[in-house]
C-alpha positions as CSV (number, residue, x, y, z in Angstrom):
1,X,62.2,31.4,109.5
2,X,60.4,29.6,112.4
3,X,63.3,30.4,114.8
4,X,63.3,34.0,113.7
5,X,59.6,34.3,114.3
6,X,59.9,32.9,117.8
7,X,62.8,35.2,118.5
8,X,60.7,38.2,117.4
9,X,57.8,37.1,119.6
10,X,60.1,36.9,122.6
11,X,61.6,40.3,121.7
12,X,58.1,41.8,121.5
13,X,57.3,40.2,124.9
14,X,60.5,41.8,126.4
15,X,59.5,45.2,125.1
16,X,56.0,44.9,126.7
17,X,57.6,43.7,130.0
18,X,60.1,46.6,130.0
19,X,57.3,49.1,129.5
20,X,55.2,47.7,132.4
21,X,58.3,47.4,134.6
22,X,59.1,51.1,134.0
23,X,55.5,52.0,134.9
24,X,55.4,50.0,138.1
25,X,59.0,51.1,139.0
26,X,57.9,54.7,138.6
27,X,54.9,54.1,141.0
28,X,57.4,52.4,143.3
29,X,59.7,55.4,143.2
30,X,56.8,57.8,143.8
31,X,55.6,55.9,146.9
32,X,59.2,55.7,148.2
33,X,59.6,59.5,147.8
34,X,56.3,59.9,149.7
35,X,57.8,57.9,152.6
36,X,60.9,60.0,152.4
37,X,58.8,63.2,152.5
38,X,56.7,61.9,155.4
39,X,59.9,61.0,157.3
40,X,61.4,64.4,156.7
41,X,58.1,66.1,157.7
42,X,58.1,64.3,161.0
43,X,61.8,65.0,161.6
44,X,62.0,68.7,160.8
45,X,58.4,70.1,161.1
46,X,57.9,71.4,164.6
47,X,54.4,72.8,163.8
48,X,52.5,69.6,164.2
49,X,51.4,68.2,167.6
50,X,52.7,64.7,167.1
51,X,56.3,65.9,166.5
52,X,56.2,68.3,169.5
53,X,54.7,65.6,171.8
54,X,57.2,62.9,170.9
55,X,60.5,64.6,170.0
56,X,61.9,65.7,173.4
57,X,63.3,64.1,176.5
58,X,62.5,60.4,176.8
59,X,59.9,60.7,174.0
60,X,62.0,60.0,171.0
61,X,59.3,58.1,169.1
62,X,59.3,60.7,166.2
63,X,63.0,60.2,165.7
64,X,62.7,56.4,165.5
65,X,59.7,56.5,163.1
66,X,61.5,59.1,161.0
67,X,64.7,57.0,160.7
68,X,62.7,54.0,159.7
69,X,60.8,55.9,157.0
70,X,63.9,57.7,155.7
71,X,65.8,54.4,155.6
72,X,63.1,52.6,153.7
73,X,62.5,55.6,151.4
74,X,66.3,55.9,150.6
75,X,66.6,52.2,149.8
76,X,63.5,52.4,147.6
77,X,65.0,55.3,145.7
78,X,68.3,53.5,145.2
79,X,66.5,50.3,144.2
80,X,64.4,52.1,141.6
81,X,67.5,53.6,140.0
82,X,69.1,50.1,139.8
83,X,65.9,48.7,138.3
84,X,65.7,51.5,135.7
85,X,69.3,51.0,134.6
86,X,68.9,47.2,134.4
87,X,65.6,47.6,132.4
88,X,67.1,50.1,129.9
89,X,70.3,48.1,129.4
90,X,68.6,44.7,129.7
91,X,71.4,43.8,132.1
92,X,70.5,40.5,133.9
93,X,73.0,41.2,136.7
94,X,71.4,44.6,137.5
95,X,67.9,43.1,137.2
96,X,68.7,40.2,139.6
97,X,70.2,42.8,142.0
98,X,67.1,44.9,141.7
99,X,64.9,41.8,142.4
100,X,67.0,40.9,145.4
101,X,66.6,44.4,146.8
102,X,62.8,44.3,146.1
103,X,62.5,41.1,148.1
104,X,64.6,42.6,151.0
105,X,62.5,45.7,151.1
106,X,59.3,43.7,150.8
107,X,60.2,41.5,153.9
108,X,61.3,44.7,155.8
109,X,58.0,46.4,155.0
110,X,56.0,43.4,156.1
111,X,57.9,43.4,159.4
112,X,57.3,47.2,159.8
113,X,53.6,46.8,159.0
114,X,53.2,44.1,161.6
115,X,55.1,46.2,164.1
116,X,52.8,49.3,163.4
117,X,49.7,47.1,163.8
118,X,50.9,45.6,167.0
119,X,52.1,48.9,168.5
120,X,49.3,51.2,167.3
121,X,47.3,50.9,170.5
122,X,50.3,51.5,172.7
123,X,51.3,54.6,170.7
124,X,47.7,55.8,170.9
125,X,47.7,55.4,174.7
126,X,51.1,57.2,174.9
127,X,49.6,60.0,172.7
128,X,46.7,60.5,175.1
129,X,48.9,60.3,178.2
130,X,51.3,62.8,176.7
131,X,48.5,65.3,175.9
132,X,47.3,65.0,179.5
133,X,50.8,65.7,180.7
134,X,51.1,68.8,178.4
135,X,47.8,70.1,179.9
136,X,49.2,69.7,183.4
137,X,52.5,71.4,182.5
138,X,50.9,74.2,180.4
139,X,51.9,77.7,181.5
140,X,54.7,76.6,183.9
141,X,57.3,79.3,183.7
142,X,60.1,76.9,184.5
143,X,59.3,74.8,181.4
144,X,59.7,77.5,178.8
145,X,61.1,75.0,176.3
146,X,57.6,73.5,176.1
147,X,56.1,76.7,174.8
148,X,55.9,75.4,171.1
149,X,53.7,72.5,172.0
150,X,51.5,74.8,174.2
151,X,51.1,77.1,171.2
152,X,50.0,74.2,169.0
153,X,47.6,73.1,171.7
154,X,46.2,76.6,171.9
155,X,45.8,76.7,168.1
156,X,43.9,73.3,168.2
157,X,41.6,74.6,171.0
158,X,41.0,77.9,169.4
159,X,40.4,76.7,165.8
160,X,38.4,73.6,166.7
161,X,36.5,75.5,169.5
162,X,37.2,72.7,172.0
163,X,38.8,72.7,175.4
164,X,41.0,70.0,177.1
165,X,41.3,66.5,175.8
166,X,37.9,65.4,177.1
167,X,36.4,68.6,178.4
168,X,37.1,71.9,180.2
169,X,37.1,70.4,183.6
170,X,40.5,68.7,182.8
171,X,42.1,72.2,183.2
172,X,41.3,72.0,187.0
173,X,44.4,69.7,187.3
174,X,46.7,72.5,186.1
175,X,48.5,74.1,189.0
176,X,50.1,77.0,187.1
177,X,47.1,79.3,187.2
178,X,46.8,82.4,189.4
179,X,43.5,81.0,190.7
180,X,41.5,77.9,190.2
181,X,38.8,79.5,188.1
182,X,41.1,80.5,185.3
183,X,41.3,78.5,182.0
184,X,43.4,78.9,178.8
185,X,42.4,81.9,176.8
186,X,42.3,79.6,173.7
187,X,39.3,77.8,175.3
188,X,37.3,81.0,174.7
189,X,36.8,83.4,171.8
190,X,39.3,85.8,173.5
191,X,42.2,87.0,171.4
192,X,44.4,87.8,174.4
193,X,48.0,86.6,173.9
194,X,48.5,85.0,177.3
195,X,48.2,81.5,178.8
196,X,45.2,82.0,181.1
197,X,42.1,84.2,181.3
198,X,39.5,84.9,183.9
199,X,36.2,84.2,182.1
200,X,32.8,82.8,183.2
201,X,32.6,79.0,182.8
202,X,29.5,79.3,180.5
203,X,31.5,81.3,178.0
204,X,34.1,78.6,177.4
205,X,34.1,75.8,174.8
206,X,32.5,72.8,176.5
207,X,33.4,70.1,174.0
208,X,36.7,68.3,174.4
209,X,39.4,68.1,171.7
210,X,39.8,64.3,171.9
211,X,37.7,63.5,168.9
212,X,39.6,65.9,166.7
213,X,43.0,64.8,168.0
214,X,42.1,61.1,167.6
215,X,40.9,61.8,164.0
216,X,44.2,63.6,163.2
217,X,46.2,60.6,164.7
218,X,44.1,58.0,162.8
219,X,44.3,59.8,159.5
220,X,48.1,60.0,159.7
221,X,48.3,56.3,160.6
222,X,45.9,55.5,157.7
223,X,48.0,57.5,155.2
224,X,51.1,55.7,156.3
225,X,49.3,52.3,156.1
226,X,47.9,53.1,152.6
227,X,51.4,53.9,151.3
228,X,52.8,50.7,152.8
229,X,50.1,48.5,151.3
230,X,50.4,50.2,147.9
231,X,54.2,49.6,148.0
232,X,53.7,45.9,148.9
233,X,51.2,45.4,146.0
234,X,53.5,47.2,143.6
235,X,56.5,45.1,144.7
236,X,54.6,41.9,144.0
237,X,54.1,43.0,140.4
238,X,57.7,44.3,140.1
239,X,59.3,41.0,141.4
240,X,57.1,38.9,139.1
241,X,57.8,41.2,136.0
242,X,61.5,41.3,136.8
243,X,61.8,37.5,137.1
244,X,59.9,37.0,133.8
245,X,62.0,39.6,132.0
246,X,65.2,37.9,133.1
247,X,64.0,34.6,131.8
248,X,62.9,36.1,128.4
249,X,66.2,38.0,128.1
250,X,68.0,34.7,128.5
251,X,65.8,33.0,125.9
252,X,66.4,36.0,123.5
253,X,70.2,35.6,123.9
254,X,70.0,31.9,123.1
255,X,68.0,32.0,119.9
256,X,70.5,33.8,117.6
257,X,73.1,31.1,118.4
258,X,70.8,28.4,117.1
């Protein structure tokens, strides 16, 4: 009777562990799918400034980031499926495989997190330099392939009522105007569908777009960092629960033979 009682206690413990493992595995899968979605959004959405700035020519930063996010997201999705099967079937082999993948993903994410932290300032500087480059190239008829990013920049300036990265005087560097006094139509309340307009300086937006652009950049980095930290915390629980579940399954298999 004592042996049966102990076996029942272990069985109850296993059921509780399986429940919480499913809950945390579901959270893990949801976060992994968020990374996948984020990666796909960067790779295929050409209506955001970051993708347009860093997806052509030598600027393949978006492609690299997307591949990393898609890779981690895919591994997380596969790992979650293995964990779910191992949990339902109470299969130690699948659970050990699941735990091994969890440790591998955990180490990879830690390395990626450190890399993001170390490279954040460098990427931010590249971001500002690339925006300045786009402002200099804006309206150049020989660079028609750059029109999508110019249109996005126009939308930013028009919607946020700002002009240039730091202020309207930055457009003096642009050499593609008919005369030096012209500025982008999006720097004014004008609805004309052309690159440059002749308007008095006092009727233009005086504030630069840098604050808005930096906020957009920081918010996206913050979202990515929050997902990564949430994944790391979830994985600590998953690795601990999986290890304990494997031990208790072994104990449960021993008791009937006694």
